[in-house]
N, C-alpha and C positions, 0 to 999 in steps of 0.2 A: 725582665730583660731590658737593657738600655736601648737596644736596637729593635725597632718595631718593623715587622715584615709587612710590606704593602701588598694588599690582596684585593681582588675584586670579589665581592660577595653577591650571590644571587639569592634573592628572597622570592619564594613562590607563595602566592596566595591561593585561595580555594579555586576550584575549577570554574566558578561563576564570576570571578573577579579578574581584572587584567593583571599581567605579570609586571612586577616592579623590579628594575635592575638598579642597584646602588653602585656607583662607580667611584674608584679612588678612595675607598674607606680604609683607614688604618686598623689593623687587627687589634681587637680589644677596646676600641674607642666607639662610643655611641655615634651613629651616622647622622649627626645633626647637620653637618656641613657637607654631606656627600652630594655629588651630582646625581640626579634621579631621572631615569628614563622609563616611560610607561609604554609597554607594548600592548595595544588593545586586543580584546578578544576577537577572534575571527567573526565575520558577519554571520548572522543566522542563515540556515539553509533556506533557499527560496521556496515559495509555495509549490507543492507538487500534488497533482490530482491523481488519486488512485480510484479505479472503477472496478467494481466486483458485482457480477461478472461483466466482462467486456464484450460479450455477445450473447444473444438469446436465440434459442431455437424452440418453436412451439410445434408439437406433433399432435395432430387432431385425428379423430376417428373418421370413418367413412361419412361422407356428406350426403344426406338424403333430400336436401332441398327444402326442408320444412322447418318452420319455427316451432319452438324456441331454438336458437342456435347454440352450439357448443361454445363456451367461453372459458378462458383460463388467464390468470393474472400472475405475473412474476415481478419481483422487486429488484431494483438496482441500487447499490450503495455507493455513494460518492464520499471519499475520505481525503482529508488533507494530511499527507504524510511528510510535509515540509515543516518548517518552523515559523515562517512568516504567514500572515493571514492570506488564505485563498479566497478570492472573490470570483464567484460564478455569476456572470452577467446575463446569460440566457441559456435556455434549454429548449430546443425545438425538435419536432419530428418532420422528416422529409415528406412533402406532399406529393407522393408518387401515385400515379393512376392505378386504381385497383387495390392499393394498399390501405387507403384511408378508411375503407369499410371494414378492414380487418384489424388494424392496430390503432390504439388510442391510449392517451394518458387517463381518460375517463372510463371507468369500468362499465358504464351504462349507455354511453353515447351511441353505440352500434347495435343495441338491442333491436330485434325485429320491429317492435312497435315504437321505437324512438323517433321523434320528429327531427332529430338532429343527426340522423345516421349519415356516415361518410363525410362529416363536416370537419374532422381533424381539428378539434378545439385546442387552443394552447394549454400548456401545463399551468394549473392553478396555483402558482407560487408568486410571492413577491420578490422581484429581483431588484438589486443584486442580492445573492445569498453569500454571506461571509462565514467562513469556517476557520476557527483557530486551529493551531497545531493539534492533530489527532482527532479533531471533531469530524463528524460525518452527518450526512443527510441521505435520505432515500427517496426514490420515486417508483411508482408502479406503472407497469405497461400491461395492457389487457389485449389479448387476441380474441376476436370474435369470428368464428367460421361461418361465412355467409355464401361460400361458393367452393367448388372443388378446384384443385390445383395448388401450386405453391406461390407464395407471395413474399416480398421482402421490402424492408424500409430501413431507415437508420435514424438514430437520435444524435443530434449535434449539440455538444456542450462547449460553450465559450467561457473562458476563464483567464485569469492572469498568471497561469502556470507558464513560466518563461520558456520551458522546453516545448510544450504543446499547447498553443493558445486555443486551438480548436480540436476537440476530441470527438470521436465518432464511435457509436455503439451499433453494430450490425444486428438486425433482427430479421429472422426468417420464419416462415411457417411451412410445414410439410403435411399435406393432406393426401390420404391414400387413394382418393378418387371418388367418383360418383357411385354411391352404394346405398344400402338400406340400414343405417345405424338404428338400433332399437330406440335409443334415446340420445339425441345429440348433446344433452346437458350432462350426461355421464362422462367424466374425464376419460381420456384414453387410458387403456390398461397400462399400468406401470411395467417397464421392462424388468426382466428377471434381475434380481440383485446380483451385482458382480463384485469383484474385489478391487479395492483401491491400490494404487501403486505410486508411492511418493518418489519424486525426483527433486534434487536440490542443485542449485548452481549459484556460485562455484562450489567445488568440493573442498577447497581450502582457501584461506585468506592470508595475505601477507602485506603488512604495512612496512614500507622500507624508508629509512632515513627521514622520519618525521621530526621536525623541530619540537623541543619541549615547549609545552604551553600552547601548541597549535593543535587543531583538530583535523582528522582525515576520516572519510566516510567510505564504506563499501556497501553495495546492494546485494542482498541475498534473495533469490527467487525460488518459490516453491511451485511445483506443478503436480497434477494428478494424471498419470498416464495409464491408469487402470480403466475399468469399466463400471466402477461403482463409486459413490461419494467417499471422500477422504475426510476424516475428522482429525484436526490438529488439536491435541490436548494441551500442549505447552511448548513455549520456546523460551529458553533461558541460557544465560552464561553458566558454564560449569562452576560449581563451588570450588573456590581455591583451596588447595591442600595446605599451602603455607602462604598466607597473604603477604608477608614481608618480602618473599622472594618471587612470588608468582606474578604479580602485576595485573591481575584481572580486574582490579578496581579502577584501572585506567581505561576500561572499555565500557560502553553503554549501548544497549539496544534501543531502537526507536521505530515507531510505525507499527507496533504490535496491536492486534485487535483483542477484544475480550475473548477469553478461552472458555470452553472449546469453540472452534468455528469450523464450518464445513467448506471444503474445496471440491467443487464439482469436477467430474471427469470431462475432458473435451479439449480439442485443439484450441489454443489461444486463451484458455482460462488459467490464470496464475495469480499468485499473491507474492508481494515483495515487501521486505522490511530492511532496515539499515542497522549496521553496527558502526559506532563511532569510536575512534581511538584518539585520546588526548593524553599523551604521556606527560608526567610531571617529574620524571627523572631520566637521565641518560641511561641507555642500556637496552636489553632485550626483554620483552614482556609477552607472556604466553597465556592463552586461555582457549576455550572452545565453546561453540554454540551447540546446545543440545536440543533437538527437536523430537518430541514424542507424538505419536499418532496411532491410528488403528490400522496401519498397514500390517497385514498379517505376517509378512516375512521380514519386515524391517521396521519394527515398532519404535526404535530409537535411532536417529541419525545424528552423528557428531561431526561438526565441521571444525577442524583445528584452525586456530587463529594465532598468528605471530606478529609481533610489532617490534620495530627497531627505532629507537629514539636517539637523536643527536642533540648536542647543545644548540640552543637557539642563537644564531649569529646575525639576527636581523638588525635593521638600523637602530642605533643607540640614541 
């Protein structure tokens, strides 16, 4: 044809590279002289501290006032569910009267014959602790029953999480009173096993009018509202029935732990992960998140996900 149609051609690179827009290119002509504008990738998600569990409750048997004392240790996992490096600058335990003899980072410091009882030594770690995306670290907390009654303290975590610079983990003990336990070293009898009950929030997800080449993120939170531990076996995007039309390849899950993992029952105990939507074509894109667990009456939970993408009209 003698007459060439002037068009604007949009070339999209992979999801890991910036978008390149070629302006004023003649159709059928190599774009050697075209004006070029580069739209950079969106910045990485800031560091985000996830704490599991975010509170601890120790339940001890009757206290008979004699050594050796009943002890029990629980672990807390700290994970970076963001994309930038999470820096933990300090972890301390509140120095509350009466609580320092019961709670400690050191499993042996509050033994009856320990010369350092009630000293509340600091956590034996080298600070700062740096966690890359999805990396985790753990710390142990030991409760030693040396008196009857209930006690509480908290662990304070300082980090560069921009949303919560200082996080707090509440810790309590529940003692049934002054009695005659046969052996304080024997752990308290486990409660009768109950049934887990999974709840998810939100029940559906909609991404509306997201520019092509840009990312948007939503948070999904899982809770166990039953009275027994919940085991999450898998979390995944539904397999696309027709990849060319379905668009699920434009979604990605982030912040997932190794499977299976356990979610304890209790108020305030939860687990969160993210779904990212980065459309590479204008239109509507659908998928769903499938969560499988050992919930006896809801073994599979499906969260429908819809996305609507528009042409990126950012600065050229």
